[in-house]
CHARMM-style PDB file with segment names, atoms N, HN, CA, C and O in Angstrom:
ATOM      1  N   UNK     1      27.968  70.687  -7.691  1.00  0.00      PROA
ATOM      2  CA  UNK     1      29.177  69.982  -8.066  1.00  0.00      PROA
ATOM      3  C   UNK     1      29.354  70.117  -9.578  1.00  0.00      PROA
ATOM      4  O   UNK     1      28.410  69.919 -10.344  1.00  0.00      PROA
ATOM      5  N   UNK     2      30.552  70.452  -9.990  1.00  0.00      PROA
ATOM      6  HN  UNK     2      31.318  70.613  -9.369  1.00  0.00      PROA
ATOM      7  CA  UNK     2      30.793  70.618 -11.421  1.00  0.00      PROA
ATOM      8  C   UNK     2      30.988  69.272 -12.088  1.00  0.00      PROA
ATOM      9  O   UNK     2      31.249  68.271 -11.422  1.00  0.00      PROA
ATOM     10  N   UNK     3      30.860  69.252 -13.417  1.00  0.00      PROA
ATOM     11  HN  UNK     3      30.648  70.066 -13.958  1.00  0.00      PROA
ATOM     12  CA  UNK     3      31.055  68.005 -14.164  1.00  0.00      PROA
ATOM     13  C   UNK     3      32.471  67.482 -14.006  1.00  0.00      PROA
ATOM     14  O   UNK     3      32.686  66.271 -13.959  1.00  0.00      PROA
ATOM     15  N   UNK     4      33.436  68.383 -13.924  1.00  0.00      PROA
ATOM     16  HN  UNK     4      33.261  69.367 -13.961  1.00  0.00      PROA
ATOM     17  CA  UNK     4      34.844  67.965 -13.798  1.00  0.00      PROA
ATOM     18  C   UNK     4      35.071  67.235 -12.473  1.00  0.00      PROA
ATOM     19  O   UNK     4      35.711  66.184 -12.446  1.00  0.00      PROA
ATOM     20  N   UNK     5      34.556  67.779 -11.394  1.00  0.00      PROA
ATOM     21  HN  UNK     5      34.035  68.632 -11.416  1.00  0.00      PROA
ATOM     22  CA  UNK     5      34.705  67.150 -10.084  1.00  0.00      PROA
ATOM     23  C   UNK     5      33.967  65.823 -10.058  1.00  0.00      PROA
ATOM     24  O   UNK     5      34.493  64.843  -9.531  1.00  0.00      PROA
ATOM     25  N   UNK     6      32.776  65.765 -10.606  1.00  0.00      PROA
ATOM     26  HN  UNK     6      32.348  66.561 -11.035  1.00  0.00      PROA
ATOM     27  CA  UNK     6      31.983  64.541 -10.620  1.00  0.00      PROA
ATOM     28  C   UNK     6      32.699  63.443 -11.402  1.00  0.00      PROA
ATOM     29  O   UNK     6      32.682  62.284 -10.986  1.00  0.00      PROA
ATOM     30  N   UNK     7      33.324  63.783 -12.522  1.00  0.00      PROA
ATOM     31  HN  UNK     7      33.338  64.724 -12.861  1.00  0.00      PROA
ATOM     32  CA  UNK     7      34.006  62.773 -13.327  1.00  0.00      PROA
ATOM     33  C   UNK     7      35.263  62.261 -12.640  1.00  0.00      PROA
ATOM     34  O   UNK     7      35.683  61.134 -12.903  1.00  0.00      PROA
ATOM     35  N   UNK     8      35.870  63.049 -11.776  1.00  0.00      PROA
ATOM     36  HN  UNK     8      35.528  63.965 -11.562  1.00  0.00      PROA
ATOM     37  CA  UNK     8      37.077  62.622 -11.076  1.00  0.00      PROA
ATOM     38  C   UNK     8      36.747  61.677  -9.925  1.00  0.00      PROA
ATOM     39  O   UNK     8      37.626  60.955  -9.456  1.00  0.00      PROA
ATOM     40  N   UNK     9      35.518  61.668  -9.469  1.00  0.00      PROA
ATOM     41  HN  UNK     9      34.804  62.255  -9.850  1.00  0.00      PROA
ATOM     42  CA  UNK     9      35.130  60.839  -8.343  1.00  0.00      PROA
ATOM     43  C   UNK     9      34.774  59.417  -8.757  1.00  0.00      PROA
ATOM     44  O   UNK     9      34.674  58.543  -7.896  1.00  0.00      PROA
ATOM     45  N   UNK    10      34.583  59.163 -10.017  1.00  0.00      PROA
ATOM     46  HN  UNK    10      34.664  59.873 -10.716  1.00  0.00      PROA
ATOM     47  CA  UNK    10      34.166  57.854 -10.508  1.00  0.00      PROA
ATOM     48  C   UNK    10      35.389  57.073 -10.971  1.00  0.00      PROA
ATOM     49  O   UNK    10      36.181  57.563 -11.776  1.00  0.00      PROA
ATOM     50  N   UNK    11      35.534  55.860 -10.458  1.00  0.00      PROA
ATOM     51  HN  UNK    11      34.890  55.462  -9.804  1.00  0.00      PROA
ATOM     52  CA  UNK    11      36.640  55.005 -10.879  1.00  0.00      PROA
ATOM     53  C   UNK    11      36.299  54.319 -12.194  1.00  0.00      PROA
ATOM     54  O   UNK    11      35.160  53.906 -12.410  1.00  0.00      PROA
ATOM     55  N   UNK    12      37.257  54.205 -13.041  1.00  0.00      PROA
ATOM     56  HN  UNK    12      38.182  54.541 -12.865  1.00  0.00      PROA
ATOM     57  CA  UNK    12      37.052  53.574 -14.340  1.00  0.00      PROA
ATOM     58  C   UNK    12      36.907  52.064 -14.188  1.00  0.00      PROA
ATOM     59  O   UNK    12      37.632  51.438 -13.414  1.00  0.00      PROA
ATOM     60  N   UNK    13      35.965  51.482 -14.934  1.00  0.00      PROA
ATOM     61  HN  UNK    13      35.376  51.990 -15.562  1.00  0.00      PROA
ATOM     62  CA  UNK    13      35.772  50.035 -14.918  1.00  0.00      PROA
ATOM     63  C   UNK    13      36.440  49.366 -16.121  1.00  0.00      PROA
ATOM     64  O   UNK    13      36.309  48.157 -16.306  1.00  0.00      PROA
ATOM     65  N   UNK    14      37.139  50.128 -16.922  1.00  0.00      PROA
ATOM     66  HN  UNK    14      37.246  51.111 -16.772  1.00  0.00      PROA
ATOM     67  CA  UNK    14      37.806  49.604 -18.106  1.00  0.00      PROA
ATOM     68  C   UNK    14      38.985  48.736 -17.672  1.00  0.00      PROA
ATOM     69  O   UNK    14      39.703  49.089 -16.737  1.00  0.00      PROA
ATOM     70  N   UNK    15      39.183  47.628 -18.332  1.00  0.00      PROA
ATOM     71  HN  UNK    15      38.600  47.341 -19.092  1.00  0.00      PROA
ATOM     72  CA  UNK    15      40.308  46.715 -18.106  1.00  0.00      PROA
ATOM     73  C   UNK    15      40.294  46.054 -16.725  1.00  0.00      PROA
ATOM     74  O   UNK    15      41.347  45.623 -16.254  1.00  0.00      PROA
ATOM     75  N   UNK    16      39.159  45.962 -16.074  1.00  0.00      PROA
ATOM     76  HN  UNK    16      38.304  46.312 -16.457  1.00  0.00      PROA
ATOM     77  CA  UNK    16      39.110  45.327 -14.767  1.00  0.00      PROA
ATOM     78  C   UNK    16      39.294  43.814 -14.868  1.00  0.00      PROA
ATOM     79  O   UNK    16      39.600  43.167 -13.866  1.00  0.00      PROA
ATOM     80  N   UNK    17      39.113  43.240 -16.052  1.00  0.00      PROA
ATOM     81  HN  UNK    17      38.864  43.765 -16.865  1.00  0.00      PROA
ATOM     82  CA  UNK    17      39.254  41.800 -16.235  1.00  0.00      PROA
ATOM     83  C   UNK    17      40.696  41.395 -16.532  1.00  0.00      PROA
ATOM     84  O   UNK    17      41.003  40.204 -16.572  1.00  0.00      PROA
ATOM     85  N   UNK    18      41.576  42.357 -16.739  1.00  0.00      PROA
ATOM     86  HN  UNK    18      41.326  43.325 -16.706  1.00  0.00      PROA
ATOM     87  CA  UNK    18      42.966  42.056 -17.091  1.00  0.00      PROA
ATOM     88  C   UNK    18      43.811  41.931 -15.829  1.00  0.00      PROA
ATOM     89  O   UNK    18      43.534  42.601 -14.834  1.00  0.00      PROA
ATOM     90  N   UNK    19      44.855  41.068 -15.854  1.00  0.00      PROA
ATOM     91  HN  UNK    19      45.080  40.523 -16.661  1.00  0.00      PROA
ATOM     92  CA  UNK    19      45.723  40.926 -14.685  1.00  0.00      PROA
ATOM     93  C   UNK    19      46.498  42.213 -14.412  1.00  0.00      PROA
ATOM     94  O   UNK    19      46.909  42.918 -15.334  1.00  0.00      PROA
ATOM     95  N   UNK    20      46.688  42.501 -13.127  1.00  0.00      PROA
ATOM     96  HN  UNK    20      46.354  41.929 -12.378  1.00  0.00      PROA
ATOM     97  CA  UNK    20      47.348  43.732 -12.710  1.00  0.00      PROA
ATOM     98  C   UNK    20      48.478  43.396 -11.741  1.00  0.00      PROA
ATOM     99  O   UNK    20      48.298  42.588 -10.830  1.00  0.00      PROA
ATOM    100  N   UNK    21      49.630  44.008 -11.935  1.00  0.00      PROA
ATOM    101  HN  UNK    21      49.776  44.664 -12.675  1.00  0.00      PROA
ATOM    102  CA  UNK    21      50.767  43.812 -11.039  1.00  0.00      PROA
ATOM    103  C   UNK    21      50.452  44.488  -9.707  1.00  0.00      PROA
ATOM    104  O   UNK    21      50.168  45.685  -9.676  1.00  0.00      PROA
ATOM    105  N   UNK    22      50.498  43.741  -8.612  1.00  0.00      PROA
ATOM    106  HN  UNK    22      50.728  42.769  -8.636  1.00  0.00      PROA
ATOM    107  CA  UNK    22      50.170  44.299  -7.306  1.00  0.00      PROA
ATOM    108  C   UNK    22      51.311  45.126  -6.731  1.00  0.00      PROA
ATOM    109  O   UNK    22      51.138  45.778  -5.701  1.00  0.00      PROA
ATOM    110  N   UNK    23      52.490  45.114  -7.385  1.00  0.00      PROA
ATOM    111  HN  UNK    23      52.630  44.585  -8.222  1.00  0.00      PROA
ATOM    112  CA  UNK    23      53.620  45.912  -6.912  1.00  0.00      PROA
ATOM    113  C   UNK    23      53.668  47.299  -7.544  1.00  0.00      PROA
ATOM    114  O   UNK    23      54.014  48.267  -6.867  1.00  0.00      PROA
ATOM    115  N   UNK    24      53.328  47.414  -8.823  1.00  0.00      PROA
ATOM    116  HN  UNK    24      53.047  46.627  -9.373  1.00  0.00      PROA
ATOM    117  CA  UNK    24      53.430  48.710  -9.505  1.00  0.00      PROA
ATOM    118  C   UNK    24      52.137  49.124 -10.198  1.00  0.00      PROA
ATOM    119  O   UNK    24      52.085  50.201 -10.792  1.00  0.00      PROA
ATOM    120  N   UNK    25      51.098  48.304 -10.139  1.00  0.00      PROA
ATOM    121  HN  UNK    25      51.140  47.430  -9.656  1.00  0.00      PROA
ATOM    122  CA  UNK    25      49.765  48.593 -10.692  1.00  0.00      PROA
ATOM    123  C   UNK    25      49.713  48.669 -12.212  1.00  0.00      PROA
ATOM    124  O   UNK    25      48.767  49.241 -12.754  1.00  0.00      PROA
ATOM    125  N   UNK    26      50.691  48.113 -12.920  1.00  0.00      PROA
ATOM    126  HN  UNK    26      51.459  47.647 -12.480  1.00  0.00      PROA
ATOM    127  CA  UNK    26      50.621  48.039 -14.381  1.00  0.00      PROA
ATOM    128  C   UNK    26      49.622  46.956 -14.776  1.00  0.00      PROA
ATOM    129  O   UNK    26      49.507  45.940 -14.090  1.00  0.00      PROA
ATOM    130  N   UNK    27      48.904  47.166 -15.869  1.00  0.00      PROA
ATOM    131  HN  UNK    27      48.998  47.991 -16.426  1.00  0.00      PROA
ATOM    132  CA  UNK    27      47.894  46.222 -16.358  1.00  0.00      PROA
ATOM    133  C   UNK    27      48.450  45.502 -17.579  1.00  0.00      PROA
ATOM    134  O   UNK    27      49.102  46.119 -18.421  1.00  0.00      PROA
ATOM    135  N   UNK    28      48.192  44.177 -17.682  1.00  0.00      PROA
ATOM    136  HN  UNK    28      47.662  43.675 -16.998  1.00  0.00      PROA
ATOM    137  CA  UNK    28      48.716  43.353 -18.764  1.00  0.00      PROA
ATOM    138  C   UNK    28      47.592  42.609 -19.464  1.00  0.00      PROA
ATOM    139  O   UNK    28      46.498  42.461 -18.920  1.00  0.00      PROA
ATOM    140  N   UNK    29      47.870  42.142 -20.670  1.00  0.00      PROA
ATOM    141  HN  UNK    29      48.759  42.262 -21.111  1.00  0.00      PROA
ATOM    142  CA  UNK    29      46.866  41.448 -21.475  1.00  0.00      PROA
ATOM    143  C   UNK    29      46.578  40.039 -20.963  1.00  0.00      PROA
ATOM    144  O   UNK    29      45.446  39.566 -21.064  1.00  0.00      PROA
ATOM    145  N   UNK    30      47.599  39.356 -20.411  1.00  0.00      PROA
ATOM    146  HN  UNK    30      48.519  39.740 -20.330  1.00  0.00      PROA
ATOM    147  CA  UNK    30      47.403  37.985 -19.941  1.00  0.00      PROA
ATOM    148  C   UNK    30      48.363  37.688 -18.790  1.00  0.00      PROA
ATOM    149  O   UNK    30      49.238  38.495 -18.478  1.00  0.00      PROA
ATOM    150  N   UNK    31      48.190  36.522 -18.160  1.00  0.00      PROA
ATOM    151  HN  UNK    31      47.479  35.866 -18.414  1.00  0.00      PROA
ATOM    152  CA  UNK    31      49.018  36.161 -17.013  1.00  0.00      PROA
ATOM    153  C   UNK    31      50.470  35.926 -17.391  1.00  0.00      PROA
ATOM    154  O   UNK    31      51.363  36.173 -16.580  1.00  0.00      PROA
ATOM    155  N   UNK    32      50.726  35.453 -18.610  1.00  0.00      PROA
ATOM    156  HN  UNK    32      50.000  35.252 -19.269  1.00  0.00      PROA
ATOM    157  CA  UNK    32      52.098  35.234 -19.063  1.00  0.00      PROA
ATOM    158  C   UNK    32      52.893  36.528 -19.094  1.00  0.00      PROA
ATOM    159  O   UNK    32      54.044  36.569 -18.659  1.00  0.00      PROA
ATOM    160  N   UNK    33      52.278  37.582 -19.609  1.00  0.00      PROA
ATOM    161  HN  UNK    33      51.343  37.549 -19.962  1.00  0.00      PROA
ATOM    162  CA  UNK    33      52.950  38.885 -19.631  1.00  0.00      PROA
ATOM    163  C   UNK    33      53.176  39.408 -18.217  1.00  0.00      PROA
ATOM    164  O   UNK    33      54.213  40.009 -17.936  1.00  0.00      PROA
ATOM    165  N   UNK    34      52.218  39.184 -17.331  1.00  0.00      PROA
ATOM    166  HN  UNK    34      51.376  38.695 -17.559  1.00  0.00      PROA
ATOM    167  CA  UNK    34      52.365  39.614 -15.939  1.00  0.00      PROA
ATOM    168  C   UNK    34      53.520  38.881 -15.271  1.00  0.00      PROA
ATOM    169  O   UNK    34      54.340  39.506 -14.599  1.00  0.00      PROA
ATOM    170  N   UNK    35      53.598  37.557 -15.446  1.00  0.00      PROA
ATOM    171  HN  UNK    35      52.932  37.048 -15.992  1.00  0.00      PROA
ATOM    172  CA  UNK    35      54.699  36.783 -14.855  1.00  0.00      PROA
ATOM    173  C   UNK    35      56.053  37.255 -15.368  1.00  0.00      PROA
ATOM    174  O   UNK    35      56.992  37.422 -14.590  1.00  0.00      PROA
ATOM    175  N   UNK    36      56.154  37.470 -16.682  1.00  0.00      PROA
ATOM    176  HN  UNK    36      55.390  37.335 -17.314  1.00  0.00      PROA
ATOM    177  CA  UNK    36      57.409  37.935 -17.273  1.00  0.00      PROA
ATOM    178  C   UNK    36      57.791  39.302 -16.713  1.00  0.00      PROA
ATOM    179  O   UNK    36      58.956  39.538 -16.396  1.00  0.00      PROA
ATOM    180  N   UNK    37      56.820  40.198 -16.591  1.00  0.00      PROA
ATOM    181  HN  UNK    37      55.873  40.006 -16.849  1.00  0.00      PROA
ATOM    182  CA  UNK    37      57.066  41.529 -16.029  1.00  0.00      PROA
ATOM    183  C   UNK    37      57.580  41.420 -14.596  1.00  0.00      PROA
ATOM    184  O   UNK    37      58.553  42.080 -14.232  1.00  0.00      PROA
ATOM    185  N   UNK    38      56.924  40.582 -13.778  1.00  0.00      PROA
ATOM    186  HN  UNK    38      56.134  40.045 -14.074  1.00  0.00      PROA
ATOM    187  CA  UNK    38      57.332  40.456 -12.381  1.00  0.00      PROA
ATOM    188  C   UNK    38      58.716  39.836 -12.261  1.00  0.00      PROA
ATOM    189  O   UNK    38      59.497  40.241 -11.399  1.00  0.00      PROA
ATOM    190  N   UNK    39      59.036  38.862 -13.107  1.00  0.00      PROA
ATOM    191  HN  UNK    39      58.402  38.534 -13.806  1.00  0.00      PROA
ATOM    192  CA  UNK    39      60.361  38.246 -13.062  1.00  0.00      PROA
ATOM    193  C   UNK    39      61.449  39.211 -13.514  1.00  0.00      PROA
ATOM    194  O   UNK    39      62.576  39.139 -13.024  1.00  0.00      PROA
ATOM    195  N   UNK    40      61.131  40.117 -14.444  1.00  0.00      PROA
ATOM    196  HN  UNK    40      60.216  40.176 -14.843  1.00  0.00      PROA
ATOM    197  CA  UNK    40      62.116  41.074 -14.949  1.00  0.00      PROA
ATOM    198  C   UNK    40      62.206  42.330 -14.080  1.00  0.00      PROA
ATOM    199  O   UNK    40      63.299  42.734 -13.683  1.00  0.00      PROA
ATOM    200  N   UNK    41      61.080  42.938 -13.791  1.00  0.00      PROA
ATOM    201  HN  UNK    41      60.192  42.610 -14.114  1.00  0.00      PROA
ATOM    202  CA  UNK    41      61.073  44.235 -13.104  1.00  0.00      PROA
ATOM    203  C   UNK    41      61.146  44.132 -11.586  1.00  0.00      PROA
ATOM    204  O   UNK    41      61.670  45.033 -10.931  1.00  0.00      PROA
ATOM    205  N   UNK    42      60.632  43.055 -11.023  1.00  0.00      PROA
ATOM    206  HN  UNK    42      60.206  42.323 -11.555  1.00  0.00      PROA
ATOM    207  CA  UNK    42      60.590  42.902  -9.567  1.00  0.00      PROA
ATOM    208  C   UNK    42      61.326  41.623  -9.162  1.00  0.00      PROA
ATOM    209  O   UNK    42      60.840  40.852  -8.334  1.00  0.00      PROA
ATOM    210  N   UNK    43      62.488  41.411  -9.748  1.00  0.00      PROA
ATOM    211  HN  UNK    43      62.883  42.038 -10.421  1.00  0.00      PROA
ATOM    212  CA  UNK    43      63.234  40.166  -9.585  1.00  0.00      PROA
ATOM    213  C   UNK    43      63.550  39.857  -8.116  1.00  0.00      PROA
ATOM    214  O   UNK    43      63.350  38.727  -7.672  1.00  0.00      PROA
ATOM    215  N   UNK    44      64.038  40.841  -7.359  1.00  0.00      PROA
ATOM    216  HN  UNK    44      64.201  41.759  -7.719  1.00  0.00      PROA
ATOM    217  CA  UNK    44      64.419  40.605  -5.965  1.00  0.00      PROA
ATOM    218  C   UNK    44      63.207  40.192  -5.124  1.00  0.00      PROA
ATOM    219  O   UNK    44      63.294  39.277  -4.305  1.00  0.00      PROA
ATOM    220  N   UNK    45      62.091  40.867  -5.331  1.00  0.00      PROA
ATOM    221  HN  UNK    45      62.020  41.610  -5.996  1.00  0.00      PROA
ATOM    222  CA  UNK    45      60.876  40.552  -4.586  1.00  0.00      PROA
ATOM    223  C   UNK    45      60.414  39.130  -4.887  1.00  0.00      PROA
ATOM    224  O   UNK    45      60.087  38.370  -3.976  1.00  0.00      PROA
ATOM    225  N   UNK    46      60.391  38.777  -6.173  1.00  0.00      PROA
ATOM    226  HN  UNK    46      60.657  39.395  -6.912  1.00  0.00      PROA
ATOM    227  CA  UNK    46      59.914  37.455  -6.567  1.00  0.00      PROA
ATOM    228  C   UNK    46      60.845  36.355  -6.066  1.00  0.00      PROA
ATOM    229  O   UNK    46      60.372  35.311  -5.616  1.00  0.00      PROA
ATOM    230  N   UNK    47      62.162  36.568  -6.135  1.00  0.00      PROA
ATOM    231  HN  UNK    47      62.546  37.416  -6.501  1.00  0.00      PROA
ATOM    232  CA  UNK    47      63.109  35.563  -5.650  1.00  0.00      PROA
ATOM    233  C   UNK    47      62.939  35.344  -4.149  1.00  0.00      PROA
ATOM    234  O   UNK    47      62.965  34.205  -3.683  1.00  0.00      PROA
ATOM    235  N   UNK    48      62.768  36.416  -3.399  1.00  0.00      PROA
ATOM    236  HN  UNK    48      62.747  37.342  -3.778  1.00  0.00      PROA
ATOM    237  CA  UNK    48      62.612  36.303  -1.949  1.00  0.00      PROA
ATOM    238  C   UNK    48      61.346  35.530  -1.594  1.00  0.00      PROA
ATOM    239  O   UNK    48      61.375  34.667  -0.716  1.00  0.00      PROA
ATOM    240  N   UNK    49      60.239  35.829  -2.263  1.00  0.00      PROA
ATOM    241  HN  UNK    49      60.215  36.530  -2.976  1.00  0.00      PROA
ATOM    242  CA  UNK    49      58.967  35.206  -1.910  1.00  0.00      PROA
ATOM    243  C   UNK    49      58.760  33.837  -2.545  1.00  0.00      PROA
ATOM    244  O   UNK    49      57.910  33.078  -2.078  1.00  0.00      PROA
ATOM    245  N   UNK    50      59.499  33.498  -3.580  1.00  0.00      PROA
ATOM    246  HN  UNK    50      60.189  34.115  -3.959  1.00  0.00      PROA
ATOM    247  CA  UNK    50      59.383  32.172  -4.183  1.00  0.00      PROA
ATOM    248  C   UNK    50      60.259  31.151  -3.484  1.00  0.00      PROA
ATOM    249  O   UNK    50      60.025  29.950  -3.620  1.00  0.00      PROA
ATOM    250  N   UNK    51      61.268  31.596  -2.734  1.00  0.00      PROA
ATOM    251  HN  UNK    51      61.458  32.572  -2.623  1.00  0.00      PROA
ATOM    252  CA  UNK    51      62.180  30.694  -2.037  1.00  0.00      PROA
ATOM    253  C   UNK    51      61.599  30.370  -0.661  1.00  0.00      PROA
ATOM    254  O   UNK    51      61.869  31.076   0.311  1.00  0.00      PROA
ATOM    255  N   UNK    52      60.809  29.315  -0.581  1.00  0.00      PROA
ATOM    256  HN  UNK    52      60.590  28.742  -1.370  1.00  0.00      PROA
ATOM    257  CA  UNK    52      60.137  28.977   0.674  1.00  0.00      PROA
ATOM    258  C   UNK    52      61.052  28.239   1.643  1.00  0.00      PROA
ATOM    259  O   UNK    52      60.725  28.144   2.826  1.00  0.00      PROA
ATOM    260  N   UNK    53      62.189  27.712   1.184  1.00  0.00      PROA
ATOM    261  HN  UNK    53      62.454  27.790   0.223  1.00  0.00      PROA
ATOM    262  CA  UNK    53      63.086  26.972   2.062  1.00  0.00      PROA
ATOM    263  C   UNK    53      63.830  27.880   3.033  1.00  0.00      PROA
ATOM    264  O   UNK    53      64.229  27.426   4.105  1.00  0.00      PROA
ATOM    265  N   UNK    54      64.027  29.140   2.690  1.00  0.00      PROA
ATOM    266  HN  UNK    54      63.703  29.510   1.819  1.00  0.00      PROA
ATOM    267  CA  UNK    54      64.808  30.036   3.537  1.00  0.00      PROA
ATOM    268  C   UNK    54      63.969  30.703   4.627  1.00  0.00      PROA
ATOM    269  O   UNK    54      64.520  31.389   5.488  1.00  0.00      PROA
ATOM    270  N   UNK    55      62.660  30.516   4.606  1.00  0.00      PROA
ATOM    271  HN  UNK    55      62.213  29.959   3.907  1.00  0.00      PROA
ATOM    272  CA  UNK    55      61.803  31.157   5.598  1.00  0.00      PROA
ATOM    273  C   UNK    55      61.639  30.245   6.803  1.00  0.00      PROA
ATOM    274  O   UNK    55      61.356  29.055   6.665  1.00  0.00      PROA
ATOM    275  N   UNK    56      61.820  30.816   7.980  1.00  0.00      PROA
ATOM    276  HN  UNK    56      62.050  31.782   8.093  1.00  0.00      PROA
ATOM    277  CA  UNK    56      61.588  30.061   9.202  1.00  0.00      PROA
ATOM    278  C   UNK    56      60.278  30.547   9.817  1.00  0.00      PROA
ATOM    279  O   UNK    56      59.799  31.629   9.480  1.00  0.00      PROA
ATOM    280  N   UNK    57      59.706  29.766  10.705  1.00  0.00      PROA
ATOM    281  HN  UNK    57      60.095  28.887  10.979  1.00  0.00      PROA
ATOM    282  CA  UNK    57      58.460  30.203  11.334  1.00  0.00      PROA
ATOM    283  C   UNK    57      58.665  31.504  12.113  1.00  0.00      PROA
ATOM    284  O   UNK    57      59.724  31.726  12.700  1.00  0.00      PROA
ATOM    285  N   UNK    58      57.672  32.334  12.112  1.00  0.00      PROA
ATOM    286  HN  UNK    58      56.812  32.154  11.636  1.00  0.00      PROA
ATOM    287  CA  UNK    58      57.748  33.567  12.886  1.00  0.00      PROA
ATOM    288  C   UNK    58      57.397  33.274  14.331  1.00  0.00      PROA
ATOM    289  O   UNK    58      56.706  32.295  14.613  1.00  0.00      PROA
ATOM    290  N   UNK    59      57.865  34.108  15.254  1.00  0.00      PROA
ATOM    291  HN  UNK    59      58.427  34.903  15.025  1.00  0.00      PROA
ATOM    292  CA  UNK    59      57.521  33.882  16.667  1.00  0.00      PROA
ATOM    293  C   UNK    59      56.004  33.866  16.852  1.00  0.00      PROA
ATOM    294  O   UNK    59      55.296  34.736  16.345  1.00  0.00      PROA
ATOM    295  N   UNK    60      55.526  32.882  17.571  1.00  0.00      PROA
ATOM    296  HN  UNK    60      56.101  32.175  17.982  1.00  0.00      PROA
ATOM    297  CA  UNK    60      54.097  32.771  17.806  1.00  0.00      PROA
ATOM    298  C   UNK    60      53.385  31.831  16.853  1.00  0.00      PROA
ATOM    299  O   UNK    60      52.206  31.536  17.052  1.00  0.00      PROA
ATOM    300  N   UNK    61      54.078  31.346  15.810  1.00  0.00      PROA
ATOM    301  HN  UNK    61      55.035  31.586  15.648  1.00  0.00      PROA
ATOM    302  CA  UNK    61      53.455  30.391  14.898  1.00  0.00      PROA
ATOM    303  C   UNK    61      53.174  29.083  15.627  1.00  0.00      PROA
ATOM    304  O   UNK    61      53.979  28.630  16.441  1.00  0.00      PROA
ATOM    305  N   UNK    62      52.046  28.493  15.334  1.00  0.00      PROA
ATOM    306  HN  UNK    62      51.393  28.861  14.673  1.00  0.00      PROA
ATOM    307  CA  UNK    62      51.657  27.236  15.959  1.00  0.00      PROA
ATOM    308  C   UNK    62      51.679  26.151  14.891  1.00  0.00      PROA
ATOM    309  O   UNK    62      51.057  26.291  13.838  1.00  0.00      PROA
ATOM    310  N   UNK    63      52.396  25.073  15.170  1.00  0.00      PROA
ATOM    311  HN  UNK    63      52.901  24.960  16.025  1.00  0.00      PROA
ATOM    312  CA  UNK    63      52.453  23.949  14.247  1.00  0.00      PROA
ATOM    313  C   UNK    63      51.450  22.895  14.701  1.00  0.00      PROA
ATOM    314  O   UNK    63      51.452  22.481  15.860  1.00  0.00      PROA
ATOM    315  N   UNK    64      50.601  22.470  13.785  1.00  0.00      PROA
ATOM    316  HN  UNK    64      50.600  22.806  12.843  1.00  0.00      PROA
ATOM    317  CA  UNK    64      49.612  21.440  14.098  1.00  0.00      PROA
ATOM    318  C   UNK    64      50.121  20.121  13.540  1.00  0.00      PROA
ATOM    319  O   UNK    64      50.440  20.011  12.356  1.00  0.00      PROA
ATOM    320  N   UNK    65      50.192  19.125  14.409  1.00  0.00      PROA
ATOM    321  HN  UNK    65      49.933  19.214  15.371  1.00  0.00      PROA
ATOM    322  CA  UNK    65      50.692  17.810  13.993  1.00  0.00      PROA
ATOM    323  C   UNK    65      49.567  16.894  13.646  1.00  0.00      PROA
ATOM    324  OT1 UNK    65      49.800  15.743  13.274  1.00  0.00      PROA
TER     325      UNK     65
END
């Protein structure tokens, strides 16, 4: 195995402690920057998932009283 192939097989551990956008995989310095990015760049997704009043139970959901 060549050095080039071996180096491509190893995932980088750099910046693993920083928050990462799960929609586009961009890495940010802190959670505030991540929230601002998601509200600006992924506005439709965030609005849909933050609005819990418009979601109805899916078929098969069981309500426990």
